[in-house]
N, C-alpha and C positions, 0 to 999 in steps of 0.2 A: 504494499499500500503505499500511500504519500507519506514520507518520512516527517513531513511538517504536520501530519495530524497524529502521530504516535504520542502515546500517553505514557506515564511512568512505567506502566506494566510492560509495554512494549520494549521500551529502552532497556528495562533489565534483563529482559528476556534475550533480546540481541545480545547485551554485552556480556551475558553470560554464555550464550552459545559462541560467540566469538572469542571466549576465554580472557576478554578484557578484565572482568571481574570474577573471583572464585565462586563455588557454589554458596559458601558461607557468607559472603559479602550480599549474594543475591537473595538469600534467603532474610538476612537484615535488612535489606533495601526494601523486600516485599512487606516486612512488617512495619518499616516506615511510611508506607502507603497508607496504612490504617491510621497512623498517627497524623499523617498530612490532612486526611479526609477530615479529622476532628476539627479542622479549622473553618468549616462549613457549618453554621448554625443549624440549618435544615437537617443535615446528616446527622449531628449530634442528637437532636430532638427525636428523629425518626429511629434511631438505632438505641437511643438512651444511652449513648456512649460519653465519657467525659476525656477530656484533655486535662492531664495533669503532668506532674514533674516525670514521672515515669515513661508516658508516651514521648515526652520531649526528649528523654535520654534515648529512648528507641531511635528516634530520627537523629539525634546526634551520633549515635553509634553506628548507623548506616553510612552516613557522610565520612565518618572516620575510616570505615572499612574500605569506601570506595577510593578514596584518598591514597590510603595505603597501597591498594591494589595497582593504581595508576603509577604510584611513584616506584613499585617494584617493575611494572611493565617499561617504565621510562628507563630505569636503570640498566635492564636488560637490551634496550635500544628497540623495544617492541612498539 
């Protein structure tokens, strides 16, 4: 499909398939998608979900994993 229409799950899947990110990073990034969805008030109300420190840490962990994977790839010249 049109890459400009990809959402975060598409990007995670392609990055994992191309081995740009590890399986562990893909799993953490997928968890962060749920945390990201919590910023939408309608979604919070529909799912009775709450955004709190733990969900913020999940999102921060995903970013940390992605950065680490990209740094390792860059060090290898990939």
